[in-house]
Structures are given as structure tokens and as C-alpha cells.
KOLGU-4560 file (N, C-alpha, C; in nm, 3 decimals, padded with zeros to 5 digits):
<recs>
<n_xx: 01.983 n_yy: 00.065 n_zz: 02.237 ca_xx: 01.946 ca_yy: -00.073 ca_zz: 02.213 c_xx: 01.802 c_yy: -00.083 c_zz: 02.166 mol: A seq: 1 type: MET>
<n_xx: 01.712 n_yy: -00.007 n_zz: 02.232 ca_xx: 01.571 ca_yy: -00.009 ca_zz: 02.196 c_xx: 01.552 c_yy: 00.038 c_zz: 02.052 mol: A seq: 2 type: LYS>
<n_xx: 01.621 n_yy: 00.147 n_zz: 02.013 ca_xx: 01.605 ca_yy: 00.195 ca_zz: 01.877 c_xx: 01.662 c_yy: 00.099 c_zz: 01.773 mol: A seq: 3 type: SER>
<n_xx: 01.767 n_yy: 00.028 n_zz: 01.808 ca_xx: 01.823 ca_yy: -00.072 ca_zz: 01.718 c_xx: 01.723 c_yy: -00.187 c_zz: 01.697 mol: A seq: 4 type: ALA>
<n_xx: 01.656 n_yy: -00.226 n_zz: 01.805 ca_xx: 01.555 ca_yy: -00.332 ca_zz: 01.796 c_xx: 01.438 c_yy: -00.286 c_zz: 01.710 mol: A seq: 5 type: LEU>
<n_xx: 01.390 n_yy: -00.166 n_zz: 01.729 ca_xx: 01.282 ca_yy: -00.114 ca_zz: 01.646 c_xx: 01.323 c_yy: -00.109 c_zz: 01.498 mol: A seq: 6 type: LEU>
<n_xx: 01.444 n_yy: -00.068 n_zz: 01.473 ca_xx: 01.494 ca_yy: -00.065 ca_zz: 01.335 c_xx: 01.488 c_yy: -00.203 c_zz: 01.273 mol: A seq: 7 type: PHE>
<n_xx: 01.532 n_yy: -00.305 n_zz: 01.349 ca_xx: 01.530 ca_yy: -00.440 ca_zz: 01.298 c_xx: 01.387 c_yy: -00.489 c_zz: 01.273 mol: A seq: 8 type: LEU>
<n_xx: 01.296 n_yy: -00.455 n_zz: 01.359 ca_xx: 01.157 ca_yy: -00.495 ca_zz: 01.342 c_xx: 01.100 c_yy: -00.434 c_zz: 01.214 mol: A seq: 9 type: VAL>
<n_xx: 01.120 n_yy: -00.305 n_zz: 01.194 ca_xx: 01.069 ca_yy: -00.238 ca_zz: 01.074 c_xx: 01.142 c_yy: -00.283 c_zz: 00.949 mol: A seq: 10 type: PHE>
<n_xx: 01.270 n_yy: -00.300 n_zz: 00.957 ca_xx: 01.349 ca_yy: -00.343 ca_zz: 00.843 c_xx: 01.311 c_yy: -00.484 c_zz: 00.797 mol: A seq: 11 type: ALA>
<n_xx: 01.267 n_yy: -00.565 n_zz: 00.894 ca_xx: 01.229 ca_yy: -00.701 ca_zz: 00.859 c_xx: 01.093 c_yy: -00.712 c_zz: 00.797 mol: A seq: 12 type: SER>
<n_xx: 01.018 n_yy: -00.601 n_zz: 00.796 ca_xx: 00.884 ca_yy: -00.605 ca_zz: 00.738 c_xx: 00.778 c_yy: -00.646 c_zz: 00.840 mol: A seq: 13 type: GLY>
<n_xx: 00.813 n_yy: -00.652 n_zz: 00.964 ca_xx: 00.721 ca_yy: -00.697 ca_zz: 01.066 c_xx: 00.604 c_yy: -00.600 c_zz: 01.083 mol: A seq: 14 type: ALA>
<n_xx: 00.616 n_yy: -00.479 n_zz: 01.029 ca_xx: 00.506 ca_yy: -00.383 ca_zz: 01.042 c_xx: 00.398 c_yy: -00.411 c_zz: 00.941 mol: A seq: 15 type: SER>
<n_xx: 00.421 n_yy: -00.497 n_zz: 00.843 ca_xx: 00.321 ca_yy: -00.532 ca_zz: 00.745 c_xx: 00.222 c_yy: -00.631 c_zz: 00.803 mol: A seq: 16 type: ALA>
<n_xx: 00.102 n_yy: -00.640 n_zz: 00.744 ca_xx: 00.006 ca_yy: -00.736 ca_zz: 00.796 c_xx: 00.064 c_yy: -00.878 c_zz: 00.796 mol: A seq: 17 type: PRO>
<n_xx: 00.039 n_yy: -00.954 n_zz: 00.899 ca_xx: 00.102 ca_yy: -01.083 ca_zz: 00.917 c_xx: 00.075 c_yy: -01.178 c_zz: 00.802 mol: A seq: 18 type: ALA>
<n_xx: -00.043 n_yy: -01.179 n_zz: 00.748 ca_xx: -00.078 ca_yy: -01.275 ca_zz: 00.642 c_xx: -00.034 c_yy: -01.227 c_zz: 00.506 mol: A seq: 19 type: ALA>
<n_xx: 00.018 n_yy: -01.106 n_zz: 00.496 ca_xx: 00.059 ca_yy: -01.056 ca_zz: 00.366 c_xx: -00.060 c_yy: -01.011 c_zz: 00.283 mol: A seq: 20 type: GLY>
<n_xx: -00.173 n_yy: -00.988 n_zz: 00.345 ca_xx: -00.294 ca_yy: -00.951 ca_zz: 00.274 c_xx: -00.300 c_yy: -00.800 c_zz: 00.264 mol: A seq: 21 type: CYS>
<n_xx: -00.290 n_yy: -00.747 n_zz: 00.147 ca_xx: -00.288 ca_yy: -00.604 ca_zz: 00.128 c_xx: -00.375 c_yy: -00.564 c_zz: 00.012 mol: A seq: 22 type: VAL>
<n_xx: -00.409 n_yy: -00.439 n_zz: 00.009 ca_xx: -00.488 ca_yy: -00.380 ca_zz: -00.098 c_xx: -00.400 c_yy: -00.289 c_zz: -00.180 mol: A seq: 23 type: ALA>
<n_xx: -00.452 n_yy: -00.231 n_zz: -00.287 ca_xx: -00.371 ca_yy: -00.141 ca_zz: -00.368 c_xx: -00.300 c_yy: -00.035 c_zz: -00.283 mol: A seq: 24 type: PRO>
<n_xx: -00.181 n_yy: -00.004 n_zz: -00.315 ca_xx: -00.102 ca_yy: 00.090 ca_zz: -00.238 c_xx: -00.026 c_yy: 00.022 c_zz: -00.126 mol: A seq: 25 type: GLY>
<n_xx: -00.039 n_yy: -00.110 n_zz: -00.116 ca_xx: 00.035 ca_yy: -00.183 ca_zz: -00.012 c_xx: -00.018 c_yy: -00.168 c_zz: 00.129 mol: A seq: 26 type: GLY>
<n_xx: -00.144 n_yy: -00.131 n_zz: 00.142 ca_xx: -00.199 ca_yy: -00.115 ca_zz: 00.275 c_xx: -00.328 c_yy: -00.195 c_zz: 00.290 mol: A seq: 27 type: ARG>
<n_xx: -00.360 n_yy: -00.239 n_zz: 00.409 ca_xx: -00.484 ca_yy: -00.313 ca_zz: 00.428 c_xx: -00.603 c_yy: -00.218 c_zz: 00.406 mol: A seq: 28 type: PRO>
<n_xx: -00.713 n_yy: -00.274 n_zz: 00.362 ca_xx: -00.830 ca_yy: -00.191 ca_zz: 00.344 c_xx: -00.908 c_yy: -00.230 c_zz: 00.222 mol: A seq: 29 type: GLY>
<n_xx: -01.000 n_yy: -00.142 n_zz: 00.180 ca_xx: -01.084 ca_yy: -00.170 ca_zz: 00.064 c_xx: -01.004 c_yy: -00.191 c_zz: -00.063 mol: A seq: 30 type: PRO>
<n_xx: -01.062 n_yy: -00.266 n_zz: -00.151 ca_xx: -00.997 ca_yy: -00.294 ca_zz: -00.279 c_xx: -00.967 c_yy: -00.442 c_zz: -00.289 mol: A seq: 31 type: GLY>
<n_xx: -00.928 n_yy: -00.487 n_zz: -00.407 ca_xx: -00.894 ca_yy: -00.627 ca_zz: -00.422 c_xx: -00.774 c_yy: -00.661 c_zz: -00.335 mol: A seq: 32 type: PRO>
<n_xx: -00.769 n_yy: -00.785 n_zz: -00.290 ca_xx: -00.663 ca_yy: -00.828 ca_zz: -00.199 c_xx: -00.582 c_yy: -00.939 c_zz: -00.263 mol: A seq: 33 type: ARG>
<n_xx: -00.458 n_yy: -00.950 n_zz: -00.217 ca_xx: -00.369 ca_yy: -01.056 ca_zz: -00.262 c_xx: -00.279 c_yy: -01.094 c_zz: -00.148 mol: A seq: 34 type: TRP>
<n_xx: -00.223 n_yy: -01.211 n_zz: -00.157 ca_xx: -00.132 ca_yy: -01.259 ca_zz: -00.053 c_xx: -00.162 c_yy: -01.404 c_zz: -00.023 mol: A seq: 35 type: GLY>
<n_xx: -00.093 n_yy: -01.458 n_zz: 00.076 ca_xx: -00.105 ca_yy: -01.599 ca_zz: 00.112 c_xx: -00.247 c_yy: -01.640 c_zz: 00.142 mol: A seq: 36 type: ARG>
<n_xx: -00.326 n_yy: -01.555 n_zz: 00.210 ca_xx: -00.463 ca_yy: -01.589 ca_zz: 00.246 c_xx: -00.562 c_yy: -01.573 c_zz: 00.133 mol: A seq: 37 type: ASP>
<n_xx: -00.529 n_yy: -01.497 n_zz: 00.034 ca_xx: -00.625 ca_yy: -01.463 ca_zz: -00.072 c_xx: -00.589 c_yy: -01.518 c_zz: -00.209 mol: A seq: 38 type: ASP>
<n_xx: -00.468 n_yy: -01.566 n_zz: -00.225 ca_xx: -00.423 ca_yy: -01.608 ca_zz: -00.357 c_xx: -00.383 c_yy: -01.755 c_zz: -00.357 mol: A seq: 39 type: THR>
<n_xx: -00.467 n_yy: -01.842 n_zz: -00.416 ca_xx: -00.430 ca_yy: -01.982 ca_zz: -00.424 c_xx: -00.297 c_yy: -01.997 c_zz: -00.500 mol: A seq: 40 type: PRO>
<n_xx: -00.207 n_yy: -02.077 n_zz: -00.447 ca_xx: -00.080 ca_yy: -02.100 ca_zz: -00.512 c_xx: 00.029 c_yy: -01.999 c_zz: -00.482 mol: A seq: 41 type: GLY>
<n_xx: 00.002 n_yy: -01.904 n_zz: -00.391 ca_xx: 00.098 ca_yy: -01.799 ca_zz: -00.360 c_xx: 00.239 c_yy: -01.856 c_zz: -00.331 mol: A seq: 42 type: TRP>
<n_xx: 00.253 n_yy: -01.964 n_zz: -00.254 ca_xx: 00.384 ca_yy: -02.016 ca_zz: -00.228 c_xx: 00.454 c_yy: -02.075 c_zz: -00.352 mol: A seq: 43 type: PRO>
<n_xx: 00.379 n_yy: -02.109 n_zz: -00.454 ca_xx: 00.439 ca_yy: -02.166 ca_zz: -00.575 c_xx: 00.475 c_yy: -02.058 c_zz: -00.678 mol: A seq: 44 type: MET>
<n_xx: 00.444 n_yy: -01.933 n_zz: -00.646 ca_xx: 00.470 ca_yy: -01.825 ca_zz: -00.740 c_xx: 00.608 c_yy: -01.764 c_zz: -00.715 mol: A seq: 45 type: MET>
<n_xx: 00.673 n_yy: -01.725 n_zz: -00.824 ca_xx: 00.804 ca_yy: -01.657 ca_zz: -00.811 c_xx: 00.779 c_yy: -01.513 c_zz: -00.765 mol: A seq: 46 type: SER>
<n_xx: 00.882 n_yy: -01.448 n_zz: -00.723 ca_xx: 00.873 ca_yy: -01.307 ca_zz: -00.682 c_xx: 00.814 c_yy: -01.221 c_zz: -00.795 mol: A seq: 47 type: ARG>
<n_xx: 00.858 n_yy: -01.247 n_zz: -00.917 ca_xx: 00.811 ca_yy: -01.170 ca_zz: -01.033 c_xx: 00.663 c_yy: -01.199 c_zz: -01.059 mol: A seq: 48 type: GLU>
<n_xx: 00.624 n_yy: -01.324 n_zz: -01.046 ca_xx: 00.480 ca_yy: -01.359 ca_zz: -01.065 c_xx: 00.394 c_yy: -01.291 c_zz: -00.959 mol: A seq: 49 type: GLU>
<n_xx: 00.444 n_yy: -01.288 n_zz: -00.837 ca_xx: 00.368 ca_yy: -01.218 ca_zz: -00.731 c_xx: 00.352 c_yy: -01.070 c_zz: -00.761 mol: A seq: 50 type: ARG>
<n_xx: 00.458 n_yy: -01.008 n_zz: -00.808 ca_xx: 00.451 ca_yy: -00.867 ca_zz: -00.842 c_xx: 00.351 c_yy: -00.844 c_zz: -00.956 mol: A seq: 51 type: GLN>
<n_xx: 00.356 n_yy: -00.927 n_zz: -01.060 ca_xx: 00.263 ca_yy: -00.914 ca_zz: -01.169 c_xx: 00.119 c_yy: -00.934 c_zz: -01.121 mol: A seq: 52 type: THR>
<n_xx: 00.103 n_yy: -01.034 n_zz: -01.034 ca_xx: -00.031 ca_yy: -01.061 ca_zz: -00.977 c_xx: -00.081 c_yy: -00.940 c_zz: -00.900 mol: A seq: 53 type: HIS>
<n_xx: 00.004 n_yy: -00.879 n_zz: -00.816 ca_xx: -00.037 ca_yy: -00.758 ca_zz: -00.740 c_xx: -00.077 c_yy: -00.647 c_zz: -00.835 mol: A seq: 54 type: ARG>
<n_xx: 00.001 n_yy: -00.629 n_zz: -00.940 ca_xx: -00.032 ca_yy: -00.521 ca_zz: -01.037 c_xx: -00.165 c_yy: -00.547 c_zz: -01.106 mol: A seq: 55 type: GLU>
<n_xx: -00.185 n_yy: -00.673 n_zz: -01.145 ca_xx: -00.315 ca_yy: -00.709 ca_zz: -01.209 c_xx: -00.430 c_yy: -00.685 c_zz: -01.113 mol: A seq: 56 type: ARG>
<n_xx: -00.415 n_yy: -00.734 n_zz: -00.991 ca_xx: -00.524 ca_yy: -00.723 ca_zz: -00.893 c_xx: -00.556 c_yy: -00.577 c_zz: -00.863 mol: A seq: 57 type: MET>
<n_xx: -00.460 n_yy: -00.491 n_zz: -00.861 ca_xx: -00.487 ca_yy: -00.351 ca_zz: -00.831 c_xx: -00.540 c_yy: -00.274 c_zz: -00.952 mol: A seq: 58 type: SER>
<n_xx: -00.540 n_yy: -00.336 n_zz: -01.069 ca_xx: -00.585 ca_yy: -00.269 ca_zz: -01.190 c_xx: -00.735 c_yy: -00.289 c_zz: -01.220 mol: A seq: 59 type: SER>
<n_xx: -00.797 n_yy: -00.387 n_zz: -01.156 ca_xx: -00.935 ca_yy: -00.417 ca_zz: -01.189 c_xx: -01.031 c_yy: -00.309 c_zz: -01.139 mol: A seq: 60 type: PHE>
<n_xx: -01.128 n_yy: -00.282 n_zz: -01.224 ca_xx: -01.231 ca_yy: -00.183 ca_zz: -01.190 c_xx: -01.365 c_yy: -00.247 c_zz: -01.154 mol: A seq: 61 type: LYS>
<n_xx: -01.386 n_yy: -00.372 n_zz: -01.197 ca_xx: -01.512 ca_yy: -00.438 ca_zz: -01.169 c_xx: -01.489 c_yy: -00.573 c_zz: -01.104 mol: A seq: 62 type: THR>
<n_xx: -01.593 n_yy: -00.615 n_zz: -01.031 ca_xx: -01.589 ca_yy: -00.746 ca_zz: -00.968 c_xx: -01.578 c_yy: -00.858 c_zz: -01.072 mol: A seq: 63 type: TYR>
<n_xx: -01.651 n_yy: -00.843 n_zz: -01.182 ca_xx: -01.654 ca_yy: -00.945 ca_zz: -01.285 c_xx: -01.517 c_yy: -00.970 c_zz: -01.346 mol: A seq: 64 type: GLU>
<n_xx: -01.444 n_yy: -00.861 n_zz: -01.383 ca_xx: -01.311 ca_yy: -00.882 ca_zz: -01.443 c_xx: -01.212 c_yy: -00.939 c_zz: -01.341 mol: A seq: 65 type: GLU>
<n_xx: -01.227 n_yy: -00.900 n_zz: -01.216 ca_xx: -01.141 ca_yy: -00.954 ca_zz: -01.110 c_xx: -01.167 c_yy: -01.104 c_zz: -01.092 mol: A seq: 66 type: CYS>
<n_xx: -01.293 n_yy: -01.141 n_zz: -01.085 ca_xx: -01.331 ca_yy: -01.283 ca_zz: -01.068 c_xx: -01.283 c_yy: -01.368 c_zz: -01.188 mol: A seq: 67 type: ARG>
<n_xx: -01.297 n_yy: -01.316 n_zz: -01.309 ca_xx: -01.252 ca_yy: -01.390 ca_zz: -01.426 c_xx: -01.103 c_yy: -01.417 c_zz: -01.418 mol: A seq: 68 type: ALA>
<n_xx: -01.026 n_yy: -01.315 n_zz: -01.379 ca_xx: -00.882 ca_yy: -01.333 ca_zz: -01.363 c_xx: -00.853 c_yy: -01.434 c_zz: -01.253 mol: A seq: 69 type: TYR>
<n_xx: -00.918 n_yy: -01.423 n_zz: -01.138 ca_xx: -00.892 ca_yy: -01.513 ca_zz: -01.027 c_xx: -00.927 c_yy: -01.656 c_zz: -01.061 mol: A seq: 70 type: MET>
<n_xx: -01.033 n_yy: -01.677 n_zz: -01.138 ca_xx: -01.068 ca_yy: -01.813 ca_zz: -01.181 c_xx: -00.958 c_yy: -01.870 c_zz: -01.271 mol: A seq: 71 type: ASP>
<n_xx: -00.910 n_yy: -01.788 n_zz: -01.365 ca_xx: -00.802 ca_yy: -01.830 ca_zz: -01.453 c_xx: -00.675 c_yy: -01.859 c_zz: -01.374 mol: A seq: 72 type: GLU>
<n_xx: -00.643 n_yy: -01.772 n_zz: -01.280 ca_xx: -00.523 ca_yy: -01.790 ca_zz: -01.197 c_xx: -00.534 c_yy: -01.919 c_zz: -01.116 mol: A seq: 73 type: HIS>
<n_xx: -00.651 n_yy: -01.946 n_zz: -01.062 ca_xx: -00.670 ca_yy: -02.068 ca_zz: -00.982 c_xx: -00.646 c_yy: -02.193 c_zz: -01.068 mol: A seq: 74 type: HIS>
<n_xx: -00.695 n_yy: -02.191 n_zz: -01.192 ca_xx: -00.674 ca_yy: -02.302 ca_zz: -01.282 c_xx: -00.525 c_yy: -02.323 c_zz: -01.310 mol: A seq: 75 type: GLN>
<n_xx: -00.453 n_yy: -02.213 n_zz: -01.331 ca_xx: -00.308 ca_yy: -02.221 ca_zz: -01.356 c_xx: -00.236 c_yy: -02.277 c_zz: -01.234 mol: A seq: 76 type: GLN>
<n_xx: -00.272 n_yy: -02.233 n_zz: -01.116 ca_xx: -00.203 ca_yy: -02.279 ca_zz: -00.995 c_xx: -00.239 c_yy: -02.424 c_zz: -00.964 mol: A seq: 77 type: MET>
<n_xx: -00.361 n_yy: -02.465 n_zz: -00.995 ca_xx: -00.400 ca_yy: -02.604 ca_zz: -00.977 c_xx: -00.316 c_yy: -02.694 c_zz: -01.069 mol: A seq: 78 type: THR>
<n_xx: -00.297 n_yy: -02.651 n_zz: -01.195 ca_xx: -00.214 ca_yy: -02.728 ca_zz: -01.289 c_xx: -00.071 c_yy: -02.734 c_zz: -01.242 mol: A seq: 79 type: ALA>
<n_xx: -00.019 n_yy: -02.622 n_zz: -01.190 ca_xx: 00.118 ca_yy: -02.617 ca_zz: -01.138 c_xx: 00.136 c_yy: -02.711 c_zz: -01.019 mol: A seq: 80 type: ARG>
<n_xx: 00.038 n_yy: -02.709 n_zz: -00.930 ca_xx: 00.045 ca_yy: -02.796 ca_zz: -00.812 c_xx: 00.044 c_yy: -02.943 c_zz: -00.855 mol: A seq: 81 type: ALA>
<n_xx: -00.037 n_yy: -02.976 n_zz: -00.953 ca_xx: -00.044 ca_yy: -03.114 ca_zz: -01.002 c_xx: 00.089 c_yy: -03.156 c_zz: -01.063 mol: A seq: 82 type: LYS>
<n_xx: 00.150 n_yy: -03.067 n_zz: -01.142 ca_xx: 00.280 ca_yy: -03.095 ca_zz: -01.203 c_xx: 00.387 c_yy: -03.121 c_zz: -01.095 mol: A seq: 83 type: GLU>
<n_xx: 00.377 n_yy: -03.053 n_zz: -00.986 ca_xx: 00.477 ca_yy: -03.063 ca_zz: -00.879 c_xx: 00.440 c_yy: -03.167 c_zz: -00.774 mol: A seq: 84 type: ARG>
<n_xx: 00.328 n_yy: -03.233 n_zz: -00.793 ca_xx: 00.286 ca_yy: -03.334 ca_zz: -00.697 c_xx: 00.245 c_yy: -03.277 c_zz: -00.563 mol: A seq: 85 type: GLY>
<n_xx: 00.191 n_yy: -03.155 n_zz: -00.565 ca_xx: 00.150 ca_yy: -03.090 ca_zz: -00.441 c_xx: -00.001 c_yy: -03.079 c_zz: -00.433 mol: A seq: 86 type: ARG>
<n_xx: -00.053 n_yy: -03.066 n_zz: -00.312 ca_xx: -00.194 ca_yy: -03.040 ca_zz: -00.294 c_xx: -00.224 c_yy: -02.894 c_zz: -00.317 mol: A seq: 87 type: ASP>
<n_xx: -00.340 n_yy: -02.869 n_zz: -00.371 ca_xx: -00.382 ca_yy: -02.731 ca_zz: -00.396 c_xx: -00.511 c_yy: -02.705 c_zz: -00.322 mol: A seq: 88 type: MET>
<n_xx: -00.517 n_yy: -02.598 n_zz: -00.242 ca_xx: -00.641 ca_yy: -02.568 ca_zz: -00.173 c_xx: -00.753 c_yy: -02.542 c_zz: -00.273 mol: A seq: 89 type: PRO>
<n_xx: -00.875 n_yy: -02.580 n_zz: -00.234 ca_xx: -00.989 ca_yy: -02.565 ca_zz: -00.324 c_xx: -01.014 c_yy: -02.423 c_zz: -00.366 mol: A seq: 90 type: GLY>
<n_xx: -01.028 n_yy: -02.334 n_zz: -00.273 ca_xx: -01.052 ca_yy: -02.194 ca_zz: -00.300 c_xx: -00.986 c_yy: -02.113 c_zz: -00.189 mol: A seq: 91 type: GLN>
<n_xx: -00.959 n_yy: -01.985 n_zz: -00.216 ca_xx: -00.900 ca_yy: -01.903 ca_zz: -00.111 c_xx: -00.996 c_yy: -01.890 c_zz: 00.009 mol: A seq: 92 type: PRO>
<n_xx: -00.942 n_yy: -01.849 n_zz: 00.121 ca_xx: -01.022 ca_yy: -01.835 ca_zz: 00.244 c_xx: -01.130 c_yy: -01.727 c_zz: 00.228 mol: A seq: 93 type: ARG>
<n_xx: -01.103 n_yy: -01.629 n_zz: 00.150 ca_xx: -01.201 ca_yy: -01.521 ca_zz: 00.126 c_xx: -01.193 c_yy: -01.479 c_zz: -00.019 mol: A seq: 94 type: ARG>
<n_xx: -01.301 n_yy: -01.417 n_zz: -00.064 ca_xx: -01.307 ca_yy: -01.370 ca_zz: -00.201 c_xx: -01.223 c_yy: -01.241 c_zz: -00.216 mol: A seq: 95 type: ASP>
<n_xx: -01.111 n_yy: -01.250 n_zz: -00.283 ca_xx: -01.021 ca_yy: -01.135 ca_zz: -00.296 c_xx: -01.082 c_yy: -01.021 c_zz: -00.374 mol: A seq: 96 type: ALA>
<n_xx: -01.184 n_yy: -01.049 n_zz: -00.453 ca_xx: -01.248 ca_yy: -00.948 ca_zz: -00.537 c_xx: -01.368 c_yy: -00.884 c_zz: -00.471 mol: A seq: 97 type: CYS>
<n_xx: -01.411 n_yy: -00.936 n_zz: -00.358 ca_xx: -01.535 ca_yy: -00.890 ca_zz: -00.293 c_xx: -01.540 c_yy: -00.738 c_zz: -00.273 mol: A seq: 98 type: LEU>
<n_xx: -01.432 n_yy: -00.670 n_zz: -00.238 ca_xx: -01.440 ca_yy: -00.527 ca_zz: -00.222 c_xx: -01.481 c_yy: -00.452 c_zz: -00.349 mol: A seq: 99 type: PRO>
<n_xx: -01.471 n_yy: -00.516 n_zz: -00.463 ca_xx: -01.509 ca_yy: -00.452 ca_zz: -00.589 c_xx: -01.655 c_yy: -00.474 c_zz: -00.622 mol: A seq: 100 type: LEU>
<n_xx: -01.720 n_yy: -00.564 n_zz: -00.551 ca_xx: -01.861 ca_yy: -00.599 ca_zz: -00.578 c_xx: -01.948 c_yy: -00.485 c_zz: -00.530 mol: A seq: 101 type: LYS>
<n_xx: -02.038 n_yy: -00.436 n_zz: -00.620 ca_xx: -02.128 ca_yy: -00.328 ca_zz: -00.579 c_xx: -02.218 c_yy: -00.375 c_zz: -00.465 mol: A seq: 102 type: PRO>
<n_xx: -02.240 n_yy: -00.285 n_zz: -00.372 ca_xx: -02.325 ca_yy: -00.317 ca_zz: -00.257 c_xx: -02.470 c_yy: -00.312 c_zz: -00.305 mol: A seq: 103 type: LYS>
<n_xx: -02.551 n_yy: -00.406 n_zz: -00.256 ca_xx: -02.691 ca_yy: -00.406 ca_zz: -00.293 c_xx: -02.759 c_yy: -00.280 c_zz: -00.247 mol: A seq: 104 type: GLN>
<n_xx: -02.840 n_yy: -00.224 n_zz: -00.336 ca_xx: -02.912 ca_yy: -00.101 ca_zz: -00.304 c_xx: -02.833 c_yy: 00.025 c_zz: -00.323 mol: A seq: 105 type: GLY>
<n_xx: -02.702 n_yy: 00.008 n_zz: -00.357 ca_xx: -02.619 ca_yy: 00.128 ca_zz: -00.380 c_xx: -02.647 c_yy: 00.188 c_zz: -00.517 mol: A seq: 106 type: ALA>
<n_xx: -02.649 n_yy: 00.318 n_zz: -00.524 ca_xx: -02.670 ca_yy: 00.385 ca_zz: -00.652 c_xx: -02.545 c_yy: 00.371 c_zz: -00.738 mol: A seq: 107 type: ALA>
<n_xx: -02.565 n_yy: 00.350 n_zz: -00.866 ca_xx: -02.451 ca_yy: 00.334 ca_zz: -00.956 c_xx: -02.422 c_yy: 00.458 c_zz: -01.029 mol: A seq: 108 type: ARG>
</recs>
């Protein structure tokens, strides 16, 4: 019974971070992030759009290109929310691109 319960927990995806916030490779940690907490409009995106968004977010090499994409994405989701008569959060809870930002004083 215990092993069947564990199987159900893992099969349901309960082992993933609760907020769906992951970095490249599908694990929490350094790198750009995506998910409900980091991506404005996540609930309005289709499964395919989410996959494309994850791929884009994991491809960025610089903070600047990540921020440019996130700003464009936010504009698109704001327009989508307006079309659907929904409220759109102002900005994500955290900067999804921050892990790509060079640390001050770090050698380049």
C-alpha cells in the first residue's frame, strides 16, 4: 500500500517544486526561471506556448536578451488578458532573468 501511494505521488508530479518554478534541465537552481511565479500570463498560455517559453528561457546567455524577451512576453500577455477581460499582474514576483545578471565585482 505504501509503495502504491508513493508511486501515485511521484506519478502526479508532486515531487516537482510546488510553484512550478524551474531552471534549465527542469530542476530548481541557477539559471533563468519560468512558471506560475515567474511568468506573467502563465495560466493563459497553452501547453505548447509554455514549452516554447521554457525553451526560449533556457537558451538565453545574457541578462539583457532575457529581459528583452520577458518585456515582449509581458506585453503580449497583457494584450491577451485585455482581450479576454481578465486582470493581468503588473510584473512577476521575481525577476526570472536575475540569475543571468553578472554579479558586481565578478571578473568577466
